[in-house]
C-alpha positions as a printed Julia matrix, in Angstrom:
475×3 Matrix{Float64}:
 11.08   -9.73   15.38
 12.43  -11.18   12.61
 12.36  -11.13    9.25
 13.41  -14.41    7.02
 14.88  -12.72    3.79
 17.76   -9.75    2.87
 16.34   -8.72   -0.23
 14.33   -6.08   -1.29
 10.75   -6.97    0.53
 12.78   -8.04    3.84
 15.28   -4.93    3.4
 12.62   -2.54    3.24
 10.4    -4.44    5.82
 13.12   -3.86    8.31
 13.59    0.07    7.54
 10.23    1.27    7.47
  9.45   -0.49   10.79
 11.84    1.9    12.51
 10.46    4.44   10.51
  6.73    4.05   11.37
  7.29    2.88   15.41
  7.38    5.17   17.83
  9.46    3.17   20.14
 12.48    1.27   19.89
 12.17   -1.92   17.74
 14.87   -5.06   18.06
 14.7    -6.36   14.33
 16.95   -9.41   13.36
 16.84  -10.57    9.89
 17.64  -14.1     8.8
 19.02  -14.73    5.65
 19.95  -18.28    3.91
 22.84  -16.97    1.47
 25.94  -15.2     2.42
 25.29  -11.62    0.81
 22.18   -9.29    1.12
 20.24   -8.45   -1.99
 18.31  -11.38   -3.05
 17.98  -11.06   -6.74
 19.83   -7.74   -6.81
 23.23   -8.91   -6.51
 26.36   -8.58   -8.46
 29.79  -10.44   -9.15
 33.27   -9.46   -9.38
 34.68   -9.16  -12.82
 37.39  -11.49  -13.71
 36.82  -13.37  -10.33
 39.29  -10.85   -8.31
 39.25   -7.42  -10.2
 37.0    -5.82   -7.35
 34.79   -4.41  -10.39
 31.4    -5.87   -9.2
 29.02   -6.44  -12.57
 25.36   -6.59  -11.81
 23.39  -10.03  -11.97
 20.47   -9.49  -11.27
 17.92   -6.61  -11.32
 19.62   -4.13  -13.96
 17.42   -0.73  -13.37
 14.76    0.64  -11.76
 12.89    4.08  -13.08
 12.5     7.72  -11.64
  8.7     6.42  -10.91
  9.77    3.63   -8.07
  9.05    6.35   -5.18
 10.95    3.78   -2.78
 14.12    3.22   -4.37
 14.81    6.65   -5.42
 13.79    7.83   -1.82
 16.43    5.0    -1.01
 19.51    6.39   -2.92
 18.56    9.96   -2.08
 17.95    9.1     1.98
 21.16    6.94    1.95
 23.26    9.72   -0.66
 23.92    6.43   -2.66
 25.83    7.25   -6.48
 23.36    6.1    -9.76
 23.68    6.47  -13.5
 21.74    7.13  -15.68
 20.85    3.51  -17.89
 22.52    3.51  -21.32
 24.49    6.69  -20.46
 27.56    4.75  -20.56
 29.01    4.44  -24.11
 31.02    1.27  -24.77
 33.88    2.97  -25.85
 33.86    3.82  -29.08
 30.6     2.37  -30.71
 27.38    3.66  -30.86
 25.42    2.81  -28.68
 22.38    1.44  -30.55
 19.25   -0.71  -29.49
 17.71   -2.97  -31.76
 14.57   -5.8   -31.88
 15.89   -8.94  -33.4
 13.16  -11.47  -34.46
 15.9   -14.47  -35.2
 16.18  -13.49  -38.6
 15.93  -10.03  -39.04
 15.8    -6.7   -37.2
 12.44   -5.53  -37.16
 13.25   -2.4   -35.31
 16.21   -0.04  -34.78
 17.12    3.31  -32.64
 20.31    4.75  -32.02
 20.33    5.02  -27.98
 20.59    1.46  -26.11
 18.07    3.12  -23.33
 14.46    1.19  -23.38
 13.07    4.85  -23.7
 11.35    4.29  -26.72
  8.98    7.51  -26.1
 12.25    9.78  -27.42
 12.35    8.15  -30.72
 10.25    9.48  -33.66
 10.89    6.61  -35.7
  8.63    4.69  -33.03
  5.41    6.52  -33.88
  6.6     6.75  -37.64
  6.71    3.07  -38.25
  4.06    2.34  -35.66
  1.89    5.42  -35.5
 -1.3     5.02  -33.54
 -0.89    1.83  -31.96
  2.46    3.8   -30.33
  1.14    6.53  -29.57
 -1.67    5.1   -27.66
  0.56    2.49  -25.84
  2.34    6.11  -24.4
 -1.14    7.27  -23.13
 -2.35    4.15  -21.64
  1.24    3.49  -19.89
  1.26    7.44  -18.05
 -2.62    6.01  -16.86
 -1.59    3.21  -15.48
  1.54    4.51  -13.59
 -0.91    7.29  -12.26
 -3.46    4.31  -10.88
 -0.2     1.98   -9.19
  0.91    5.42   -7.45
 -2.29    5.3    -5.9
 -1.38    2.1    -4.17
  1.1     4.33   -1.82
 -1.21    6.53   -0.2
 -4.0     6.31    2.06
 -7.36    5.28    1.41
 -5.42    1.96   -0.53
 -1.97    2.16    1.71
 -2.31    0.15    4.13
 -3.82   -3.08    2.11
 -4.66   -5.97    3.65
 -5.31   -7.38    0.62
 -3.93   -7.04   -3.04
 -6.29   -7.51   -4.56
 -9.0    -5.45   -3.37
 -6.11   -2.84   -3.28
 -5.69   -3.11   -7.2
 -9.57   -2.7    -7.4
 -9.7     0.61   -5.61
 -6.71    1.84   -7.68
 -7.94    1.17  -10.34
 -5.63   -1.41  -11.97
 -8.06   -3.89  -13.54
 -5.01   -4.63  -15.94
 -4.25   -7.61  -14.07
 -7.28   -9.63  -14.58
 -7.15   -9.5   -18.09
 -4.85  -10.79  -20.53
 -2.11   -8.6   -22.73
 -4.33   -9.53  -25.87
 -7.77   -7.98  -24.62
 -6.04   -4.64  -22.64
 -4.46   -3.97  -25.9
 -7.36   -4.85  -27.98
 -9.59   -2.85  -25.72
 -7.24    0.4   -26.32
 -6.6     0.3   -29.69
 -3.37   -1.31  -29.8
 -2.31   -4.05  -32.3
  0.44   -5.64  -34.24
  3.02   -4.82  -35.68
  3.54   -2.17  -32.29
  2.75   -4.99  -30.02
  4.57   -7.9   -31.53
  7.59   -6.12  -32.23
  8.21   -3.86  -29.15
  5.75   -5.01  -26.3
  6.32   -8.53  -26.5
 10.63   -7.77  -26.67
  9.66   -5.46  -23.53
  7.9    -8.5   -21.84
 10.67  -11.14  -23.03
 14.15   -8.88  -21.61
 12.18   -7.92  -18.34
 10.18  -11.36  -17.8
 11.33  -13.72  -20.11
  7.95  -14.43  -21.48
  6.0   -13.84  -24.22
  3.17  -11.35  -24.87
  0.88  -13.79  -24.63
  1.98  -15.01  -21.18
  1.52  -12.24  -19.25
 -0.94  -10.02  -17.85
 -2.24   -6.9   -19.41
 -0.91   -4.85  -16.3
  2.85   -5.9   -16.59
  2.67   -6.11  -20.51
  2.47   -1.57  -19.44
  4.75   -2.12  -16.71
  7.46   -3.32  -19.17
  6.79   -0.05  -21.22
  7.42    2.0   -18.2
 11.15    2.6   -18.53
 11.43    6.23  -18.88
 14.51    8.06  -17.02
 16.24    4.03  -16.27
 18.77    3.87  -13.74
 20.78    1.74  -11.62
 23.43    2.13   -8.97
 27.02    2.44   -9.21
 28.46   -0.92   -7.75
 25.06   -2.79   -7.49
 21.69   -2.53   -6.17
 22.42   -4.28   -3.28
 23.6    -1.46   -1.67
 20.38    0.23   -0.95
 18.81   -2.73    0.77
 22.63   -3.3     2.54
 21.89    0.34    3.7
 17.97   -0.61    4.14
 19.43   -3.19    6.76
 22.44   -1.25    8.76
 20.78    2.09    8.97
 19.57    1.29   12.73
 21.17   -1.64   14.95
 19.56   -4.93   13.39
 20.77   -8.08   14.21
 22.12   -9.55   10.96
 22.47  -12.83   10.49
 23.99  -14.4     7.03
 23.83  -17.81    6.12
 21.44  -19.01    8.46
 18.13  -21.26    7.52
 15.09  -20.76    9.09
 13.78  -24.45    9.5
 10.87  -24.57   12.04
  8.19  -21.91   12.91
  5.69  -22.56   16.02
  3.34  -20.81   18.46
  4.7   -19.84   21.38
  3.03  -19.7    25.06
  2.26  -15.91   24.33
  0.87  -13.99   20.81
  3.92  -14.68   18.58
  6.13  -17.59   17.34
  9.25  -19.57   18.33
 11.73  -19.52   15.38
 14.5   -22.34   15.29
 17.52  -21.57   12.59
 20.56  -24.01   11.73
 23.59  -22.01   10.65
 26.16  -23.41    8.76
 30.27  -22.94    9.56
 33.91  -24.33    9.15
 34.67  -26.07   12.31
 38.4   -26.25   12.98
 39.46  -26.93    9.68
 37.48  -30.26    9.84
 34.16  -29.52    7.01
 31.1   -28.22    8.22
 28.89  -28.06   11.25
 25.44  -27.07   12.09
 24.33  -25.14   15.4
 20.86  -24.97   16.26
 18.88  -21.62   17.6
 15.74  -21.3    19.09
 14.13  -17.89   20.02
 10.84  -16.17   20.71
  9.59  -13.31   18.5
  6.44  -11.01   18.98
  6.04  -11.12   14.89
  7.74  -12.77   11.95
  8.1   -11.49    8.36
  8.16  -14.32    5.56
 10.14  -12.01    2.83
 10.71  -14.4     0.26
  8.48  -17.6    -2.03
  7.35  -19.98    0.27
  7.98  -22.62   -1.53
 11.62  -22.23   -1.5
 11.68  -21.32    2.18
 11.27  -25.15    3.29
  9.92  -24.35    6.52
  8.0   -26.31    9.05
  4.9   -24.8    10.63
  3.4   -25.53   14.23
  0.64  -26.45   13.68
  0.03  -25.91    9.85
 -1.02  -22.53    8.49
 -4.73  -22.69    7.65
 -4.09  -21.32    4.2
 -0.81  -21.57    3.38
 -0.23  -19.58    0.23
 -0.21  -22.32   -2.66
  3.36  -22.35   -4.43
  3.91  -19.73   -7.12
  5.11  -20.98  -10.35
  8.95  -19.03  -11.3
 10.2   -19.18  -15.0
 14.02  -20.69  -14.88
 16.12  -17.66  -16.46
 19.91  -18.19  -17.57
 22.32  -14.95  -17.18
 25.46  -15.36  -18.59
 28.16  -13.01  -18.19
 31.0   -13.25  -20.68
 34.1   -10.63  -22.22
 35.78  -11.25  -24.89
 38.15   -8.45  -26.96
 35.72   -9.51  -30.23
 32.69   -7.31  -30.78
 29.08   -9.06  -31.81
 29.16  -10.92  -35.18
 27.5    -8.95  -37.91
 26.53  -11.78  -40.03
 24.87  -13.54  -36.56
 22.44  -11.33  -36.48
 21.72  -11.15  -40.33
 23.64   -7.74  -40.9
 26.29   -6.91  -43.49
 29.22   -7.48  -42.57
 30.53   -3.51  -42.73
 27.7    -2.48  -40.36
 28.21   -2.74  -36.35
 25.94   -5.59  -34.54
 23.47   -3.01  -32.31
 24.85   -2.67  -28.09
 21.95   -3.93  -26.94
 19.62   -6.72  -28.55
 16.68   -7.51  -27.9
 13.8   -10.23  -29.39
 10.65  -10.7   -29.99
  9.47  -14.33  -32.27
  8.73  -14.29  -35.94
  5.6   -13.03  -37.18
  5.31  -16.11  -39.91
  5.46  -18.7   -36.61
  8.75  -19.89  -36.74
 10.78  -20.94  -34.2
 11.93  -17.55  -31.35
 15.21  -16.84  -31.19
 17.24  -19.13  -28.26
 18.42  -15.83  -26.54
 15.81  -12.44  -24.62
 18.2   -10.56  -25.12
 22.11   -9.44  -25.19
 24.0    -6.26  -24.04
 26.85   -5.0   -24.69
 27.58   -3.36  -21.23
 30.92   -1.72  -21.42
 34.8    -2.05  -22.08
 36.34   -3.09  -19.41
 40.56   -4.06  -18.89
 41.31   -7.55  -18.62
 44.15   -7.49  -16.06
 45.17  -11.44  -16.85
 46.65  -10.37  -20.17
 50.55   -9.43  -21.17
 49.68   -6.66  -21.98
 46.5    -5.33  -19.76
 44.23   -5.37  -22.96
 40.74   -3.76  -23.15
 37.71   -6.09  -24.11
 33.83   -5.73  -24.25
 31.91   -7.51  -21.14
 27.96   -8.68  -22.7
 24.92   -9.75  -20.86
 23.21  -12.78  -22.22
 19.39  -13.54  -20.94
 18.36  -17.32  -22.32
 15.89  -19.93  -22.11
 18.44  -22.53  -21.54
 22.39  -22.59  -20.62
 24.31  -21.31  -23.76
 26.68  -23.68  -24.85
 30.58  -22.67  -25.71
 29.68  -23.08  -29.7
 26.46  -20.92  -29.01
 28.95  -17.76  -27.53
 31.19  -18.01  -29.86
 28.86  -17.73  -32.37
 27.9   -14.33  -31.31
 31.14  -12.79  -31.6
 32.8   -11.57  -34.68
 36.06  -13.57  -35.31
 36.52  -12.89  -38.87
 39.32  -14.08  -40.41
 41.49  -15.04  -37.59
 42.01  -18.2   -36.13
 41.54  -17.82  -32.19
 41.6   -20.57  -29.1
 38.6   -20.86  -27.19
 39.98  -19.5   -24.4
 41.09  -16.69  -26.28
 38.03  -15.76  -27.24
 35.77  -16.02  -24.22
 38.23  -14.68  -21.41
 36.05  -15.03  -18.6
 32.52  -16.73  -18.18
 29.87  -16.31  -15.01
 26.65  -18.01  -15.45
 23.67  -18.18  -13.1
 20.21  -20.18  -13.03
 17.48  -17.85  -11.68
 14.45  -18.63  -10.52
 13.79  -15.09  -11.7
 10.51  -13.79  -11.66
  6.92  -15.27  -11.58
  4.98  -16.58  -14.41
  2.71  -13.65  -14.8
 -0.81  -14.83  -16.31
 -4.25  -12.95  -15.83
 -5.72  -13.43  -12.02
 -8.22  -11.87   -9.75
 -6.3   -13.32   -6.3
 -3.23  -13.15   -4.86
 -1.9   -14.36   -1.78
 -2.72  -11.38    0.87
  0.33  -10.41    3.67
 -1.26  -11.61    7.25
 -0.86  -15.82    7.08
 -2.18  -16.04   10.57
 -5.55  -14.33   12.43
 -3.13  -13.49   15.61
 -1.53  -10.83   13.26
  1.9   -11.98   14.1
  3.06  -14.18   10.76
  3.2   -12.09    7.63
  4.19  -12.54    3.75
  5.64   -9.95    1.42
  6.26  -11.95   -2.02
  2.21  -12.33   -2.81
  2.62   -9.43   -4.44
  4.68  -11.08   -7.1
  2.22  -12.15   -9.35
  0.68   -8.77   -9.63
  3.47   -7.05  -10.51
  7.74   -8.56   -9.77
  9.64   -5.2    -9.57
 12.48   -4.91   -6.69
 10.4    -1.49   -6.3
  6.66   -3.93   -5.6
  8.72   -5.91   -3.27
 10.21   -2.6    -1.59
  6.56   -1.78   -1.48
  5.51   -4.73   -0.07
  7.51   -4.42    2.99
  6.82   -0.56    3.22
  3.2    -1.95    3.4
  3.62   -5.22    5.62
  5.71   -2.9     8.45
  2.99   -0.22    8.26
  0.22   -3.16    8.99
  2.23   -4.55   12.23
  2.88   -1.18   13.43
 -0.72   -0.42   12.94
 -1.89   -4.2    14.59
  0.42   -3.24   17.49
 -0.78    0.31   18.15
 -4.28   -1.23   18.42
 -3.46   -3.9    20.63
 -2.08   -0.7    23.09
 -4.98    1.16   22.94
 -7.16   -1.9    23.68
């Protein structure tokens, strides 16, 4: 059976198919890009050093059972998020509203609950949020086990798990639980902006709580793509990169014809495309259907409607200069926080032109003589930053550097990073046809959009497929 997509959903489907099916399987994975991992991908620092920098999803947490289990199973090295001190700088976090910092703490992790200042400043709203997050997590974990798992309907599974918060605005959920501004606008909104590039009022209540469930965050040394690479290579799957699925049509038996196009270099004469047609018992579409550009014959009876996605700009850059304190309203004698999250001004003024800015670590630039230490930064923003924007973030007082000596390396990426997340009660279910041979994993993204939930949906689809096959065998 084939899958289109080698990200979290597709890799997890392949991995768990082998886990739950009692016999041998032939699994083929088609990936349009030339790399594994989907939105979990890295780039090479300075373009040639071999040192990898996470471009997409940056963290997962210990309640992410599938991801944690995978790194343990494959013995993949992880590091606690925020454990790296950016070499000489005191790790710190601040929430900036475009004018001033409304909250600061002396570590750069998102484990808000470890800072007594949070409770001192925000009182019962902080305490009630902590309790609500714990309750939400326990309800979410019900989706991993019977009687809810495996689930044919995301909406019914959410209802059975008690996760009605996905049908409410964040404002409704917070008001019901006695959580108010400024905690909601300072802290919870900072979390929704850094995680989903959306203000608190734009996301449903469940996703707002997911943003706050960041205790014991970790990341994989060298990039999260390694988790999905290991999943795909765990068995002898056939993995075809740079291969576009163009057509899916019913075959003469239960199953589908699948047509692919592979682009490759041809004797130095430019790129050529080869067309391939194969028949499979089942197909899993492991990516947003609206970006797949696949023709279905006959057309799907109830095709999943397009999922509106946020456009996010990620900018990685290096510089020998630290962040400018004056740019963030601080005295020249102060240091800007190493992690800057943002919210919007309470007076209704314009929002900051960035979602977050992080000093990731210090690195060595091999292209300078002698090689020197520089700072590696990661910026999330709603629009591509200009060179003036980037220069303005850095502390270049009392010097007259040239642009290329201030920004020594830059990598820009435009992502369809996450869906818009308004309240809803229905979702695109995983089974796309009556035969039980065409499946879909991305319907879970408007419910909760994380690497873990994509992996959970992959595991869920794998179990549904195997259950269907075993039922057919018994007949």
